[in-house]
N, C-alpha and C positions, 0 to 999 in steps of 0.2 A: 727186481725181484729178490725178497729176501731168501737167505740160505743158512741152513744149519749143518755144520760139520759134527759127526760123531767119530771119534777115534777110539778104536777098540771095540770090535763087535763080537763081544762074548755074550754072556747072559744077560748083564746090566745093559751094555751097549744095544745089543739087538732089541731088548725091550723098550729101550728109550726110542729107538726108531719106530717100533710098532705103535707106541702111544703117540708119537708125532705125527704118524701117517694118519691116525684118526681124528687128530686135530685138523688136518690139512692147512697148516700154517705157511709152509715155505718148501722150498727145494730142500732136498736132504742128500748129503754125500757122506757115504760110508766109508770109513778108512780102516784097513787092518793089514799087518804083514803076512797073515796066513790066506793066500789067495784062494785056495781050495774051499776053505771054510767060509771066507768072505762071499765067493761067489754063490755058494748054496744058500747062506742066508739072504743075500740079495735077491736070488729068485724066488725063495719062499715069500720074503716081504714084498716083492713086487707083485706076486700073485694076490696077495692080501690087498695091496694098494689099489688093484683094479676093482676087486670086490667091494672095497670102501668107497670108491669113487674119489680117490686121491687125485687132486687136480694140478699137482706141482710134479715137478721131475725128481726121481730116485735114481741115484747113481752110486758107483763104487769104484774104489781105486786102492792100490797098495803105496800109493805115493801122496805125501802130504802137500805136495804143490797144487793138488787139486781141491785144496781148501780155499783156493784164492778168492773165491766170492763169498765167503763165509761171514756173516755178522756175528753168529755165536758158535764157538767150537767146544764141544763136551768130550773131556779126556778121560776115557773109561779103560785105556790101555794099561797093562802091567800084570803081575801075577797077583792072583787072587788070594785072599785068606782062606785057609783050612781049619776045620774043628781043632781046638786047642792051641791055635797059634794067634798071639797078639797082632794088633794091626802094626805095631812098632817094629815087629820083626820083618816087616816088608821094606823097611828103609834101604836096606842094602840092595835088593832085588828091583825096586822100582825107581830110585832116584834118577839113574842114567836113562831110564826109559822115557820118564816125564820129562827130563831135561832134554831129550833129544827131540821129542814132539814139540814142546813149547819153542824151541829155538826156530824150528820149521814154521810154527804157527805165527811167530813174530816176522818172519821172513815172507811167508805167503798170504797171510791175513792179518796185515798190520792194524787194521781198524776193527778187529774182532773182540768180542769180550770171551775169555776163557773160563769155563766152568770145569774144576778139577773133581774128578770122582775117586780116582786112584788112592788107594789107602797106603800109609797113613795120611789121611786127606789134608791135615793141617800142614803138615811138613811138605807134602808135595805141591800144595798151594804156593808155600814159599819158593820151591823149586822152580815151579812153572813161572812165577813172576820174575825171578832172577834170570831165567833162560830166555823168556820172551821178550825182555826189557821194556814191558808194558807199563803203564801207569798203573799203580796198585788198585785202582778203582775199576780195572777191567780184568782182574784175575780174582776169581773166588773159588771157594771150596765148597762142596755139598756135603754135609754130614749132621750138622745140628738140627736141620729140617727134619730129617729121618728121625733123629732122637726125640725130637718134639712129637712126632706122630707117634712114635711108640710109647711115650709118656702118657698122651691122651688116651690112647688104646687101653693101657694098663690101669690109669686112674678111673676110666669109665667103668671098667669091670669091677674094680675095688669098691666104687661108690654106688654102682647101679644106676648111672646116668649116661645118657648119650654123649659120644664124644664132641658134639657140636656144641655142647654147653661149657666146654673147657678150652681155655687159652692159654698157652704156655710159652713163656720167653726164656731162652737158654743162652749161656755163653760158656766158654770153656773148650776143652779137647773133646773131638767127635769120639763117641763110644765109652772111653773110660774115664774121662776127665770133665763131664758135664757139671755145669754149675746152673741150678734153678733159681732164677731170679723172682724170688716169690711175692714181691711187692708188685711185680708187672706181669704176673700170671694169675689167670681168674677163673673161678667157676662161677657161672650165673652173674658175672660183673663183680663179684666179690673176691678180693686178694686172696691168693692161695694161702698165705699166711695166717688167714683169718677162718680157713675152711678145713685145711688138713693139718694134723698134728705132725710134729717133727719125726716122730717113729715112723709113721705111715709115709711120709714123704721119703725119708731114707730107705725104706723097704722098696718103694716104687724107683727111685733112682738106680738101686742095686739090681733090680730086675730089667730095667732099661739097658743098662751097661752089660748084662749078659744075654740081651735079645740076639745079637748077630751071632754069637757062639752057639746058641741054642738052635737057632735056625740051621746053621752049618752042620751041626751034629744030626739034626732029625733029617735034613734034606741032602746032606752029602756035600752041599756047597752053600755058600753065603747067599743072603738075600738079593732079590732082583726086582721083584714087583714093586715093593714098597719105595726103594731108592728111585726107581725109573718115574714112578708117580710124582715124586717130589721134584725130580729134574726136569721132568716134562712142564710142572706147573711153572717152574722159575724160567725156563727157555721162552714158554709162551708168554709171561709177562715181559720179557726182554723183547721179543719179536713184535709184539702188540703195542708196546710203549707203555704198558699199564703199570702203574706204581705198585709195588708189593713191599710189604714190611716182614722181614723174614731173618733168622739167624744164619748167618754164613761166616766161613773162615775167610779173613782177609788180613793182608798185612797192615799191622799198626805201626803209626808214626807219631807217638805221643799219646794217643788215645787211650784212655784207661791207665795212663802212666806206663805205656809199654811201648818200646820201639823195637824195629827190625825184627818182628816174628809174626807169623800168621796164626790167628787163633780166632775161635768163633765168637762173633759178637752181633748184636742185633744191627741191622743195616736197611737203608731204604734203596730198592732197585728202581729204576725207571728207564727204560731203553736198555741198550746193551752195555751197562755199566752200574756200578753203585753210584748214587746220587750222594748219599751221605751216610756216615758211621754214627749211629745212635749211642751216646753215652749216658747209660742209665746208673743211679746210685746204687752202690752195693753195700749190704750190712757187714760187718766184720767177718762173719763166717764165709760168707759169699766171696768177699774179697780175698780171704786167705785161699780158699779153693782155687779160684781164679789164677792167682799168681803161682800156685804150685802146678796148675796145669800149664801155665806159660812156661815156666822153669823145665817142665818135661819136654815140651815141644822145642825149646832152644836147644837142648843138648842134642836132640834127634836131627835138628837143622844143621848143627855144627857137622855132624857126621854126614849128613847128605850132601852138604857142600863139598866135602872132601872127595866123596865118592863120585860125584857129577862134575867136578872140577870147576865149581862155580866161584867167583869172587866173594 
């Protein structure tokens, strides 16, 4: 029986569990150190599961050893971003948390795939990979998938067309370092570079990069529904063994000329692992932006390694 572990049952984690219950894919184990809140979320979601006709087991624990049967582990634990705070400011707070969880995942669920959601997600993906000692193809970070959804939303509003007619391929750093691969992004099958002018594209990218902060300002906390929808889609493809082409953060070892850093790139996921990293050609501007994003993540990774005492 397949099993999904969700670590960190805050706003995003609980929303992920809710959406997974509706898909009725697998057993779900909820992990959090705050037992009182965890028990409350469990009871609420258990009642929902009954109403939804959920046919699998829903359980909860404060101990990561109960991830032992998990095929996929989603790490949402850590301090959230608040309005006015950059994702990068969370490195000091979240590095040890993610390293500790990933170490236990490596011990208790050694055959699972880890999906990192905790910010800054590219840095935390690297931390989780190092701490778990997993093959790099089984540790990915969720971020660019959300950026792509936000970009499609904004482009559809600007152009007056449905989001379903837009396809976006991104690379780079989640949130404030995204790179639009224009010749591999399409509107009605036509490359974005031939449909959208440079000024409009730069305006849209700037709006995408501000989305998280705008939501935090308006709601008083960062987004949960959008991320959870994308995470659930990714988990679903892994559990069902369906291939999916998506941009995720993953540790590169020579791809795109980059080594020993996690950064967002297009990948093919099939089952609980990345099957292949897709190397797409970039123009000079895209390449320059991508390398700048890599450099920023590298500096933060160096800090995270010191904080979490990683080799």
